[in-house]
N, C-alpha and C positions, 0 to 999 in steps of 0.2 A: 093388277095394281099392287104396288109395294105397300107393305104394312109397316114399314120403318117410320118411326116418328121423326118429324122435322126437328133439327137441332135448334133450340131457341137462341136468339141473339144474345151475346154476352152482355150481362148487366151486373155491375159491381157497385159497391158503395163504400164511402168513408163516413163514419158516424160518430163524431166527437161529442163530448159533453161540454157545454159552456159554463164550466164551474171555476175557471181561473184563467191564467195566462195560457195562450196557445202553445202546446207542447211540440217539440221537434219530433216526438214519436208519432204524433198525428200526421205530420208532414211526411214522415217515413212511410207510414201505411198508405197515405193518399197517393204518394208517388208510385208505388208498385201497383196499386189498383188502377191508376191512370194509364200506366204503361201497358198493363194487361188489356184494358179496354181498347186502347188505340191500336194495338197489334191485331186484335180480333175484330176491329170495326164495331165495337160495342159502345156502351154508354156508362159513364160514371155518375153516380148520384151522391149528393151531399145531404145527409140526414142529421138533424140536430137532436141529440138524445138528452132532452132537458127535463127528465122526470124527477130529478133530485131537486125538489122545490126549495130546500134549505140553501143550496149553493148555486143553483143556476141563475144567471143574470142575462138580460138582453144585451147589456153592454159587453159582456164576455163573448156573446155570439158575434157581435159586430167586429170586435177586435180579431176574433178567430178567422172570420171570412176575409177580413182585410189582410191578415198575416199570410194566409194560404195564397191569396191573390198576389201579394208582394213576391212570393217565391216563384210565381209563374205557373202555379197549379190551377187547373180549371176543371169544371164539371158541367155535365149536360143538363142535369135537373137538380133542383134544390130550392130552399126557401127564398133565395134571392133571385133566382131565374125562372122559377115555376116548373111545371111539368104535369103530366097526365095522371100521376099516381099520388099526388099530395093529399093532405098537407104533409110537409117535410119536417115539421117539428112534432115531436112526440106529445108534447103538452096539448096539441090541438087534435089528438087522435084518441082521447080517453074513452069515448063511447065504443070505439072499435075494440080496444083491449078488454073493456068490461064485458062486451058481448061474447068474445072468445073465451074469457075466463069462465063465464057461466056455462058455456058449452062443455068445458072440461068438467065442471062440477056435476052437471046433469049426466054426463057419461061415466061418472065415477072415477075420473082420473085426477080430480082435485077435490079439496074439501075446505070448509070454513074452519079456521082455528081462532080460538078466543084466549089463548095463552097470553098473559100480560107481559110487558117488558120486564117487570121485576121477577116474574117466574122464570123467564128465559135467562136473565142475568144470573139468578141463583143456580140454575142448572149448569150454565157455562162455567161458573166458578167452582162447581163441584167436580169438574173433570169431564164433562160431556159424555162421550161414549164409554169412557172407563168407569163412569158412575151410574147414576140413575138414568132411566130412559127420559127423553125430552118431554116437557110438559104437554106437547101436542100429540104424543104417541097414541093416546087413547082416542083422540078425535079422528084419527084416520078411518076407523071402522065404526064411528058413532052413527047415530040416526041422521041421515042427510036432511030429512024434513024438519026435525027439531032444530038442527043447526041453521037451516034457512030461516026459520021463524025467529030465532035469536038475532040473526043479522038484520032481518026486516024490521025488528023492533028498535033497532038503533044501537045494539050492543057492539062495541068496537071489535073488529075482526080483521084477519088477513086471509087470503086464499093461498093455500099451499098445494103443490103438485104431489100426487100420491105415487111415489116412486116404488116399483115392484121390489120386494125384498129378496128376490132370487133371480139368477140369470146374469148375462153379460151384455154390455153395449160396446160395439166395436166402432171406433172412429177411423174412417178412411181419410187420409190426408194426402193431397197431391204431392207434397214435398217429403213425406215421411213414410215409414212402415206403419202398418195398421197398429192402433193402440187399443188395448182391451181394458175395460173398466168393469169391476164387479158392482152390480146394482145395489147390493146391500151396503156398500160403502158410500153411496150417494145420498145426501140429506134431502128431506122433503122441502125443496126450495120454495120460498115465498114468491108467488107470482103477482099478487096484488097487495099493496101495502095498506096499512090502516087509514091512510089519507086518500085512498081511492086510486092512487097512481100505480102503474105497473112497475115491476122491477125490470131490470135490463133483460132478464131471461125470457119473459113472456113477450115484451115489446119487440125485441130483436127478431124473434121467430115470426111473429105476426107480420111485422113490417117487411122483413125480407121476402116473405111469401107474397104478400099483397103487392109489393113493388116489383115483383118479377126478378129478384136477384138470383143469378145463376151460379155465382161463385162468391164465397165469403173469404176474403183475403184479409187477415187480421193478425195481431200479435200472438205469440205462443203462450202468453199468460192466460189466454182464453181456452186452451186445450182442455183443461179439467172441467170447464163448463159445457163443453160440446156434447157430452152424453145427455145432459138435461135437455139441451136443445133438440137433439135427435129424437128423444122420447116425445117431445111436444109435436114435432113433425109427424111422428107415427100416429099419435093420438088424433091429430087433426085430419089424418089421411092425406098428407101433402108429401110431395117429392122434395127431399132436402136438397139444398144447393151443394155443390162441391166445396170442400174446405181446403184452405192452404194457410198454415200458421207460420208467420214470418219470425225470424230470430229476434232476440231482444237486443236493444241498444244497451251497452254496458258502461258502468263507471270504471275508472282505472283499476279498482279492486275486483272487477268482473261481477259485481252485483248489478242488479237492474238499474239503469240510468235514472237518477233522481235529482231533484233540484237542490238537495242539500249537499250534493257532492259534485255536481256538474251544472253548468248553465243549461237549463232545459227549455226555456221559453224561446220561441221564434223571435219574439220582440227583443230579447237580449242581443241576438246576433244582428238584428236590424239596427238597434241603437248603438251597437259597438262598431258599426261601419263595415260589416261583411257584405259582400255582393250576393244577391239571391241565387245567381247561377252557381256560384262556388259552393254555397251551402247545399243546394239541391244535388250538385255533383257529388259532394262528400257523403250525403245521405245514401245515395245510390251505391257508393263504394262500401258502405257498411254491410251490404249483403249481395253485391253483384261484382263479377270480375271486371278488371280494367279493360279498356278497348284493346283488341289484339293489335300487335305491331310486329311486322315481319322482322325476325331475328332479335326481338326484344321480349321483355317480361310483360309488357302491356303499358298502355298510356292511361294514367289515372285521371287526366283532365279530358273531359268529353262533354258534349252538349246533350240536352234532353232529346233532341231530334235524332242524334246518332245512336243514343241508347235505345230509343224506340225501334230503330231499324234492326237492332241485333238482340232485342229482348226475348227471352224464353223463361217463363215462370219456373220451370224445373231446374234452371241453372242457379237459382238462388242458393247462397251459401248459408247453411244453418248453424254455423259455429257460434254466432254472436260476435259482435265486434265492439271493441273498446272505443268510445267516442273520445278522440284525442284532439283537444283544442289546438295544440301546437301544429298538428298535421293539417287541421282546417285552416289555420292562419297561413301556413305555407302554400296551400292550394289557392287560397284567396289572393295571396300575393302574386301568384302566377296570372290570375285573371286580370289583376290591376296592371301588370307589366305587359302582358302579351295581347290582351284583347281591347285595351283602352288607349286612346291618344289623349294629349293634354286637354283638348276641348271636352271630350266625354268625361274626363276626370272632374273638370270644373262643373259640368252639368250634374254629375253624381253628387258632388259636394253640396251643391245648392239644394238638391232634393233631400239629401240626408240631414243636413244641419243648418246651413246658412239660408234659412227660409223664414218667412214671417212668423210661423207658428213657434218655432224654436226660439227665435230672438225675442219675440213678444213675451215669452215665459221667463226668459233670463233677465231681460232689461230691468224689471222692478227690483230684482235682487241685487243688481250691480249699480244702479243709478246713484245711490248715496255714497258709493265708494269710488266714484269716477271723478277725475278732474279733466281728463281729455278722453276722446273716443278711443285713443290708443291704450287706455287702461282696461278696456272691456275684455279683449281676447285673453290677455295674460291672467286676469282675475277669474275668468270662468273657463279656463282651459280644461279643468277636470271634467266639465260636462261633456266635452268632445273626446276625451281620452278613452281608448278601449281598456286601459288599465292605469292604475296609479301605484306609486312605490313609496309608501309612508316610511319614515324612519322609526325604528323601534322605540327610541327615546320619546318620540312625539305621541306614541300610542299609550305610554304609561304615565299617569299623573304622579306627582311627588307623593312619597310615602305609600305608594301602592306597588304591589308585586305583579310581575308580568302574568303569572298564573291566574291571579285574581281578575285581571283585566280580560284575559282570554275567556274566562267564564262569563264575565259581564257581556262581552261582545256576542258570545254564543247565545246568551239569553235574549239579547236584543233581536237577533235573527229570528228566534222563535216568536217573540212578541210581535214583530213586524209582519210575520206570516198571517196573523189574524186580522190585520188592518183591511177593512173592506167597507166602503170604497176606499181606494188608495188616494189619500189627500193629506195635506200637511197637518191638519188638526188630529187626524187619526195617528199619524206618525209621531207627533208630539206626545199624545196620550200613551202610546206604546212605549216610548222611551222613558217617560216619567214613571210608568208602572214598573219598569225594571229598576229604576233608582229606588223606588219605594220598597220593592221586594228585597233588594240587597241592603237597604238602609244606607245608601250612598248619597252624598250630595249630587244634585243633578249635574253640576259642573264637572264632577269627576267621571260621570258617564259620558257627557257630551264631548269632553276633550279627546278621548280615543276615537269617538265617532267622527269628529272633524278630520283626524289624521287618516282613518281608514277610508272614509268616503271621498275626501278631497286630496289626500296625499300631502297635506300641510296642516299645521296646528291651528290656523285661523282661516276664516273665509266668510262668505255670505251666509245669510240665515240658514242654520243647519236643517231644520225640519222641512222648510220649503225646498231646499236643495235635494234632500232625499226623495221627497215627493216628486220632484221634477225628473230626477234620474230614473225613477221607476223601481219597482220591487226587485226585478231580476238583477240589474246591475248593482243595486245597493247590496243585495244578498251576497253576490260574488265578492264585492270589495270587503264587506265585513268578514266573510270567511277567510279571505286572504290575511286580514288583520289577525284573526284567531291563529292562523297557521304561523305567521311571523313571530307570534308570542309563544310558540311551542305547542300550540294546539290543545285540544281537550281530548283525553282518551275516550274510546268508545264506551268503556265501562262507566267512566265519570259522567260522560254526556248523557247516558241513559238515566243515571241517578238524578242528575240535575234537571233533565226534561220532565221526569216523573214528578219531581217536587214542584216544578214550575207549573205544570198542567193541573196539578191537584190542589193548587193554592186556593184559598177561599176568595 
């Protein structure tokens, strides 16, 4: 009888956090996990990592699932479809994490820490490793029984992992050479927060093991966290999954793709009229070669099905790719011209914009400004446009300088980022707070907003229009207004944002 172990069926997962708009990076990771699962006859799990209680929202989860579904991505197990290893929301698995955290404490691999937030802030401001030892340093080797008694009496605490102070951890990556980490450079990571919720590091290891995940395919920003995860696997006595860290999606300046420099929300591309097949195709091109063509350099337009047929995880390009919106527009145009006839274009238009939901939201804003039905489309054209082109003179109120207005628009962007839930009253409050901060009349702030948002100096109610457009399209249009006015330098922006966020 052979003593070879049977190879377990491939199980991979995508595990987003419902803390805001669904990010194209989530779709990017989900795509390559789905491809790997399909090639190997395995399963893809969707797990909702909602342990950030301050930012997680059920409505964000709903939008996330809807956005991934719009792209054509599917999964075999998850909170919406069920499965045998649920629940698939981390907030519903707290007892599991607590049990495993206590196992680590009992085994001496973790400890209770009672250092206060003020003590930690003071240590960080003093230079951290270059200065005094962290306030939890002495707790590593304290009396476990006494610490447990303090915790049981209700004293606030966190549970930290007790990372060895010597030795190395080697991360084996399917896509890379081995990466070595010195253990004395790894901090004693918090595993359970003071609110009783686990951090990502504990929850991801426990969940991946209990859910039978065989391969962890995620972004390369998690490479530095992997040694902590491998230590946890070792302490629990579990076989770790294989790891593959995907390259980053990049801004034009080759920094990590971020909403402040690039549209990052899946909903932006949906609202801007892109085809889901084109966006999925483009995301694949970010890390995978074009389809081979005899005698040519490769065909950049391909279907998910054809990509699955030729997919090999080890062919992923690790260089990192700049997310080029113009290249995506070009590819999307090919889908519209080559894959759709007039009938399907009309059907797509109805689904995208000319539907009861969209028209019902716009009608109240337009009704008082209409004399015939023919007035409707011209007056609300900016809602349907993927871009608008405001005149610089419309962006700058009289007796104001372009540089001043650029700073105002930039501050509005920051103010709108805090609006939650996204609705007109919150938008209005955010704009008025900017006017108060800069001591400008509200009309001097709203004039450039009309131009940036609508491409014209006047229009329907501003705050309701911004709310209807959504946070992502509004941000992109405001940023374009900033750029048209000469922009705000990075140094100036850092100074302005620091002052803005520290206001009383």
